[in-house]
N, C-alpha and C positions, 0 to 999 in steps of 0.2 A: 664022442663029440661030433655033430653033423658039421660038414664043411659046406660053404657057400662060395661059390665064384663071384668075384668082383673085379672091377676096373679101377685102377689107381692112376692118378695123374701125379708124378712127383718129379723132382729135380734130376736130370739125366746123370749128375755126377754121384748123387745118392744112389740111384739104381746101380751104378757100376760097382760102388762099395758093398751093397747088399749082395751082388754077384760074388764078389771077390771073397767076402766073408762065408758065403754059403759053400763055395769050392773049398776053401780053407778047412772048414768044420765038416765038410761031407753031408750038408744038409740042402734041403730044397729052398730055393728063395723065399717062398711063402712061410717056411719055417723061422727063417731069420726075421722076416717081417712081423709074424705073430709073436715072436719073443719080445721083440721092440715094443709091440703095442702093449702087450701083458705089462712090461716093465713101466711104461709110461703110465699106465693105468693104476699101478700099484698092485696088480693082481698077484705078480711073482711073491710079494711080501705075504699075502693072505696064503698062497700055496705052500710056502716054507713054514708058516706058522702052523698050518693044518697038519703038515708032515710031523711036526714036532709036538702036537697037542697030546696032553696026558690026561685030559679030563674024560669023564664017563660022559654020556649023553645027558644024564640027568645033572651032573655038575654043570656042564656047559649050558643047559637051559636055565639053571637057577642064576648063574652069574649073568646071562643076558637079561632076565627078569629084574634082577637087582639094578642093573645099569639102566633099564628102562624106566623103572620106579625113580631112581635117582634123577634122571633127566627131567621126567615129568614133574617132579616135585620142585626142581630148580627153576622151572618155567611158570610155575603158578605164582599170581600176584599174591603180595602179602599185605 
């Protein structure tokens, strides 16, 4: 994954906590921040589900299509 440099303006006490956690875990500050953002966006859930998936590509496509059709049918006026 490509990394992009950015500048954040955050609370000073929050930055101190990030630095402490990074040192305790042996991580870079950016890794601690990325992990927090992933969790906040719910991406950690997708990653955990993806690691446990047992569907073939075809099965996953079929499930996605079924869900799409069900959603479309529920939105159609009666």
